[in-house]
N, C-alpha and C positions, 0 to 999 in steps of 0.2 A: 504494500500500500504506500502510496506517495503522500508526503506531507506538503506537496506543492500547491497547486491551484485547485480551488473548488472542493467539492465533497467527494469522498470515496464511498463506493457501495459494494457490498458483497451479497451473494445469494447463497443461502444455506438451506439444507434439507433436513427435516426431522426424521424420526424413525419410520414414519408412515409414508415418506416420500413427498410430503408437502414442502414446496419451496417458499422461502421468505426472503424478501430483499431488505437489507439493513443498511443504514447510513452509519459509517464509522465516525464516532465523536472524539475519542481519545484513546490513548494507550498508556498504561503505566506498568512499572516493574515493581513487584513486591516479593521479597524473599527469593530473589533471583528467578522468579517466574514472571511471565509476560501475560497481561490481561488487557482486553479491549472492551470498550463500551460502545454500544450501537443503539440506534433508535430505529424501530420498525418504520418503513416508509409508508405503510398503509394505515397509519393511525389517524384518528380524528382528534385534533388537538383540543377540542371541547370536551372530550371524554376524560374524566378524572382518573380512570383506571389504567391508563397507559403508563409505561415506564421504560427505562433503559434496559437493554439486554447486555449482560456482562458474560463474556466468554474467555476461556483461557487458551493461549496459544501453546500448542505442544508440537514437537517434531517427531514424526514417525516415518521411518524409511527415507529420511532426507527431505520430507515434505512437511510444511507447516499446516497444521489442522487447527480448527477452532472447536473446542469442546465445552460442554456445560460445566459450571461450578456447582458442585453438589453439597458443599459445606455451607450451611446457613450463616454461621459466624463469619467465615471468610467472605462470603457474599455481602454481608452487611458492612464489613470493613472496606471492601472494595468500592461499594456504592458510596460510602461516606467520602472516600478519597477522590473518586471521580466527581462528586458533587462539589467538593472543596475546590478542585481545579477548575470546574466549570464556572463557579462564582468568581474565582480570581480572574479568569479570562474575561468575564462579563464586565468587571470593574475596569480592567485594563483597556478594553475596547471602547469604553465610554469617554476616555480622555481625548 
């Protein structure tokens, strides 16, 4: 994924073969592991039930894969870190 111009999008598939397009928001490293935050592209911004999708980057057979984070405590910590960074960027962009 590039950090150059515009947004980056990825398409992922769930266990049932359903495809979802996600917009990449941010990437962070925590305990030497890489995590990415995404926003589903098909959300209704008026819906209060939407949220970010956090996936872990793992390498398998030389290929980077995105996998679910199944640890609720870790997911909460990652969410807090992504939101802190998002708020920092929001304040920087206002200047």
